[in-house]
C-alpha positions as CSV (number, residue, x, y, z in Angstrom):
1,X,99.1,-80.9,-8.4
2,X,100.3,-83.7,-10.7
3,X,103.9,-84.0,-11.7
4,X,104.6,-83.7,-15.5
5,X,105.6,-86.9,-17.2
6,X,107.6,-87.5,-20.3
7,X,106.2,-90.0,-22.8
8,X,108.1,-92.1,-25.3
9,X,107.3,-93.0,-28.9
10,X,104.2,-95.3,-29.0
11,X,102.8,-94.3,-25.6
12,X,99.4,-92.8,-25.3
13,X,97.3,-90.5,-23.1
14,X,93.7,-89.7,-22.6
15,X,92.5,-93.3,-22.4
16,X,90.6,-92.8,-19.2
17,X,88.2,-90.4,-20.9
18,X,87.6,-93.1,-23.6
19,X,86.9,-95.9,-21.1
20,X,84.6,-94.0,-18.8
21,X,81.9,-91.4,-19.0
22,X,84.1,-88.8,-17.3
23,X,85.7,-85.9,-19.1
24,X,89.5,-86.0,-19.7
25,X,91.6,-85.2,-16.7
26,X,95.0,-84.4,-18.3
27,X,96.6,-81.9,-20.7
28,X,99.5,-82.8,-23.0
29,X,102.1,-80.4,-24.3
30,X,104.7,-81.5,-26.9
31,X,108.2,-80.3,-26.4
32,X,109.5,-81.7,-29.7
33,X,107.7,-82.0,-33.1
34,X,105.1,-84.8,-32.6
35,X,102.4,-86.6,-34.5
36,X,99.3,-87.4,-32.5
37,X,96.3,-89.5,-33.4
38,X,92.9,-88.5,-32.2
39,X,90.5,-91.4,-31.6
40,X,86.8,-90.7,-30.9
41,X,85.1,-92.8,-28.2
42,X,83.0,-94.7,-30.8
43,X,86.1,-95.6,-32.9
44,X,87.9,-96.7,-29.7
45,X,85.1,-99.1,-28.9
46,X,84.9,-100.4,-32.4
47,X,88.6,-101.3,-32.3
48,X,88.1,-103.2,-29.1
49,X,85.2,-105.1,-30.5
50,X,87.1,-106.0,-33.7
51,X,90.5,-106.8,-32.1
52,X,90.6,-108.7,-28.8
53,X,94.4,-108.6,-28.9
54,X,94.4,-104.8,-29.0
55,X,91.9,-104.8,-26.1
56,X,94.1,-107.2,-24.0
57,X,97.2,-105.2,-24.6
58,X,95.4,-102.0,-23.6
59,X,94.0,-103.5,-20.5
60,X,97.4,-104.9,-19.5
61,X,99.2,-101.6,-20.0
62,X,96.4,-99.8,-18.1
63,X,96.9,-102.2,-15.2
64,X,100.6,-101.7,-15.3
65,X,100.2,-97.9,-15.1
66,X,98.4,-98.5,-11.8
67,X,95.3,-96.8,-12.8
């Protein structure tokens, strides 16, 4: 069983489902009023193709998470 984590402003979740063919593996529950953005897989890939800096930042953060 995974231990719940608290996320700060600007953090994201669900990226593993966008970078692989596997279904999402996490559930998020907001404990304060929150604004979330939903990005479809195709949109996510388009962002990476159009913005190499965004891709590099994502990959660096992904590596730092230890995933």
